[in-house]
N, C-alpha and C positions, 0 to 999 in steps of 0.2 A: 827325719834324717834326709839330708840332701843326697842327690845322686852323684856321689863322688866318682872321679875318673878311675880309681883303683878298686872300687867296690864290686861285689858280685852282681847287683842289679844293673850297673852300667855295662859290665862285660856282656851280660845276657842281651841287653838292649842293643849294644853295638853289633854283636854277631847277627842278631835278627835283622837289623837295619841293612847290613851288608847283603844278606840273602834276599831281602825284599828288593833292594836296588838291582841286583842281578836279574831278578824276576821281571822287573819293569823293562829293563833293556832287552831281554830275550823275548818277552811278549811282543814288544814293538817290532823286533826283527822278524819274528815268526808269523805275525798276524797281518802285516801290512798288505801283502798280495791277496790274502784271503778276503780281507775287508773290501779291497778294491773290486774283487770279483763279485762280491755280494752287491756292491753298488751298481755294477754293470747289469747284473741280473735283475735288480729291482727296477732300474730304468727300462729294461727290455720288457718286463712284465707290464708296466704301465703303458708302454708303447703299444703292446699287443692289445691291451684292454681298450685303448683309444681307437685302435684300428677296427676292433669289433663294432664299436659304436658308430664309426664312420667308414664303412667299407668302400664307399664310392669315391672317396678322396684320398689320394696318397698323402702320407704324413710328411710334411716339409721339415726342414731343419729347425725352423722357428717353432713348429709345433712340438718337436722332440725336446727342444730346450724348455718350453713351457711345461711339458710333462715331467721333465726332470726336476724343475723347480717345485712343481706341485708335490712330487714324491718326497722332496726334501722337507717341505713344510709339514708333511704327514709322517715324518720320521721313518720313512721307508729306505732312505738312501744311506749307505755306509760310506765312510771315508777311511783313508789309509791308517789313521790314528784312532779309529773308533774303539778298538779293543784295549789299547794301551791307555786311552783316556778313561775308560771305565775302570781299568785296573788301578790307575792312580787315584781315582775317586774312592775305590774300596780300601786302598791302602790308607788314605786319609781318615776314613771312618774307622778303620781298624786301629790306627794309632790313637784316635780319640778313646776307643774302648780300652786300649792298653793303658792309657793314662788313668782312666777311671778305675780299672781293676788294680792298678798299682797303688792308688790312693786309699782305696777302701780296705779296711782290716780284713785279712783273709779269714779270721775267725767268724765273721758275719756270714760267710758262705756256708758254714756248717748248718746254721739255722735255715738257710735258703735251699739246702739240698733237696728235701722232699718236694718243695714247690717247683724247683727246676725240673725234676724228673717228671712231675705231673704235666708241666708245660711241654716237655719233650714228647710225652705220649699223645697229647692233644695235637701237636704239630704233625706227628707221624700219622695220626688218624685223618687229618685234614688233607693229606696227600690223595686220599681216595674220595674226597668230597667233590661232587660235580661243581664246576665253575671255579673251584679254588685250586684243586690239584692240576698240575701242568705236566703234560707228556712231551718230553724232549728226547729226540733221537730214539723214539720207540719205548722209552722207559718213563714210568710215572714216579718220579722221585722228588719233585719240586712242588712248592705251593707258590702262588703268585697272585698279584692284583695289578692290573694294568701292565706296565712295563717292568715291574719289580718281581723278581723271583728269589726264592730262598730254599735251600736244601736242609730239611729238618734233621737228617741223619748226622750232619756235622754238629749241630747243636746238641743232639742226643749223646754224642761221644763225650763232650765236656761235662754235660749234666750228669752222666753216669759216673764220671770220675769224682765229681764233688759229692754225689750221693753215696757212693761206696766208701769214700774216705770217712764220711760220718758214721756209716754203719759199722765199719771195721774198728773205728775208734770207740764207739759206745758199747760194742759187744765183743771186745777183744778177749775178755776172760772166758766167755762162753765158747768162742771160736776154737780156742786151743784145747777145749775139753770135749765139746760135742758139736757136731755139725748142725743138728736139728734145733739146738737151743740158740744158735747164733745167727746164721745168715740165710737160712733156707728161703725165707720170704723175700729177702732182697735179691737172691739169685732167681727166684721166680719172676720178679719184676725185670731182671736183666734178660731172662729168656723171652719174656713178652716183648721187650724193646728190640731185641735181635730179630724176633719173629716178625715184628712190624717192618723192619728194614728188609728182611728177605722177601716179604710179601710185595714189595714195590716192583720188581725185585732188585735189591742191592746187596749182593752177596759180600762184596768187599767191605762195605761199612759194617755189616753185621759181624763178619769174621774179625775185623780189627777191634770192634767193641768187646767181643768175647775174649780176645787175647789180652786186652788191657785189663779187664776185670780179673782174669785168671792170674796175671802177674801181680795185681794189687792184693789178691787173696794170699798169694805166696809171701809177699812182703808183710802182710798183716798177720802172719803166723798160723795160717790154717795148716793142719797136719797133712803130711804127704799122702796118706791113704785117701783122704777126701779129694786132694788136688788131682791125683791120678784118675780117680773115678770121674771127676768133673771134666777133665781133659779128654778122656775117652768118649764120654757122652757128647761133648761138643764136636769132636772130630767126626763121630758117627753121624750126628745130625747134619753136619756140613756135607758129608759124602752123600747121604740120602737126598739132600736138597739138590746137589749138583746132578745126580743121576735122574732126578725127576724132570729136568729140563734138557732136552737134546741139544739145544744151542750151547749150553754151558759145557756139556760133555764134548761137543764138537771143538770147542776152544782148547780143551785139554788135549784132545787127539791131534789137533793142529800144532799144538806146542811141541809134541813129540815128533811130529812128521811135518814140519812147515813147508818143505819143498815138494811134497807129493802133490799130484794133480788133484786128488780128492779134496785136500785141505788147503789148496793154494790161496783161496780167498781169505780164509780165517787166519792163515799164517802170513798174510801180506804185511801187517803192521810190524810183526817181529822181525821179518827179513829186512825191511827198509830201515827199521830202527838200528839194526846191527850195521847196515851199510853206512848210516849217518855217523855212528860211533867210529867205525873204521876209517871214514873219510877225514876225520878231524886231525889225525896224525898227532904230532907232538904239540904244536902251537895253534892248531885250528886253521880254518879257512878265512877267518875274520868275521866280524859282526856284520850281518846282513848278506853274507855270501853263501849261505847254506843252499844246497840244491834239493835236499830231501824234504825241505819244508813245502815244496810244491807237490810232493808225492804222498807224504804221511798225512793221515787224518788225525785230528786232535793234537796237532803239532804244537800248539801253544797251551795245551792243558795237560792231559794225561801223559803225552809223549814229549813234553817240553824238554826233558833232559837229553833226548836224542839230538835236538837242535843245539843245546848247550854243548854237547860233546863235539859236534861237527864244527861249530863256530869258535869255541874256546880251546879245543884240543885237550890232550892229556894233562897239560899243566893247569889249565883252567878248571877242568873237572876235578883234579886233585885238590885244588884250593877250595872248591865248593864242598867237596866231601869232608875236607878238614874242618870247615866251618860247622857243618852238621855235627861232626864228632866233638868239637869244642863245646857246642851248645849242649849236647847230651852229657858231657863231662861236668859242665857247670850245673846242670840240673841235678845230677847225682850228688855233687858236692853240697848243694843246697839241701837236698833231701837228707843226707847223712848228718848234717849239722843242724837240722831243724829243731826248734825249741820244744816241740811237742809232737805227739804221734800223729795227730790230724795233719799238721803241716808236712810231716814226712810223707804220709800217704798222698797228700795233694800234689806235692812236688814230684813224687815218684810217678804218679799216674800221668801227669802232664809230660814228663820226660819220656816215659814209655810210649805215649801216644806219638810224640815227635819221632822217636826212634823207629817205631813200627811203620808209620806212614812213609817216612823217607826211605827206609830200607826196602819195603815192598815195592815202592815205585821204581827205585833204582834197579832192583832185581828184575822187575817186569821189563823195563827198557832194555836191559842187558840180555834179555832172552832166557833168564833163569826161572821165570814164572809165566804162566799163560797171561795174555793181555786181559786187563780188567780196568774198569774206571776208577783208578786210584790217583788222586791229585798229589803233587809234590809240594809239601808245606813251604810257604813263603814265595815260591817261584811260579807254580802253575796259575794260569788264568782262572779266575772264579771268585765271586764275591763272598759266598757262604764260607768257603774254606779259609779265605784271607781274614775275614772278620773273626772267626772262631780261633784261628791260629794266633792272631795278635792279642786277642783277649786272654788266651792261655798264657802267652808270654807275660802279659801284665800280672796275672796271678802268680806266676813263678817269680817274677821280680818282687812282688809283694812279700812272698815268703822269704826271699833272699834278704830283703830289707830288714825284716824282723830277726833273721839270723845274725846279721851284722850288728844290729842293736843289742841283741841278747849277749853276744860274745863280748862286745865292748863293755857292757855292764858287768859281766862275769869277770873280765880281766881286771877291772877296777877294784872289785871286791877281793880278788885272790892274787894280789901282786906278789906275795911271798910264796905262793904255792906253784905247783907245776903248771906251766902255761897250757892254754887250750890248743890242741892239735888242729891244724887246718889243712893238712896235706893229704887227707884221705878222702877220696871222692866216690868210693863205692858204698853201697847201702847194705847194712845188716838188716835182717828181717825185723828185729825189734831191739830197742835199747832199754836196758833195765831202768835208767833214770826217768823214762817217760811214765813209768807206772809206780814210782816210789812215793808219790804224793799221798 
């Protein structure tokens, strides 16, 4: 089936492409001065190193130029387009993954689910392996070799969606009758996966993964008494984990009292994020004219939406939020019209992931949640998040493709019967037709 202009796959792709384009523009705007500063710092470090080797001779301009050239040859020097160049490279790789996921039948992912979750566990374990795990900004959340780094928790979220969709499809009859005969072992694996994320520590990724699985269990038909118990256990574990680390508790206290002298350092990000949002006004200050990008840290990754708000204003922010809303609506419509229960759970899980990640990041930037390392899908700088996000879009487009094909075939067979409804975009927990075979 071709990617027609009025089909659901095309609409999903177009919305995603618009958000990615906004991300490229804002990453360039927010990162240029930071990359230039890194360049100056790199040259200065090499100049100091040369001065130590030759303390008796002053460094001439020619020597400094040679030091700068040597630093450039060794990939130590940044340039103003360093970050946006990498972002464009990751977008290109992500679009390739999107195309592959769009072409492969989504049903084949069902068999790959256990293998994907196994790979996710291995990657999460490699974070703690000497020489492979990378510590960045004081946190060991990445694996890498040479100049390449990857965040396993991003892959684990998508792997968990694919895996849980298979479990809930194969054991739906047991789930609605007994918790212990259905998914206890899969929930044990989920707990281990979340525990691996929290051990890094990455509380945000673990909490998001838990929320995604919880909502997939709800859609899969798990009785409310079990859902309430699981939700209570999850929130209790999250609370205990936060209390264990004083730094996390300090962030929460700073969230409640950001202007007090005691928590002034931890509330710095939230205050300047709100200043950036308020400075944007109705139409924004213009692309490249942000002032808070010189003050905020993580201004082109976790807090990129603060710069978006300042440069694009209320109108631009409203359009971007509308794009996220339309993407979620399209995802729900695909899930509701899915040809089988596995496709419903797969599309629902991916849509929930987009909604939770975007919603939490926007709430954090707006000062409604404590600051946490949460990337904004499609827009934030980062290779791991971009690759997994676009791969997820490809899977969602794949399901939408089969939805369109299935409805076209059904319409041809039932021309004299009641037409297929296409105007409902919300998801029921289960459809009777999925289990009548």
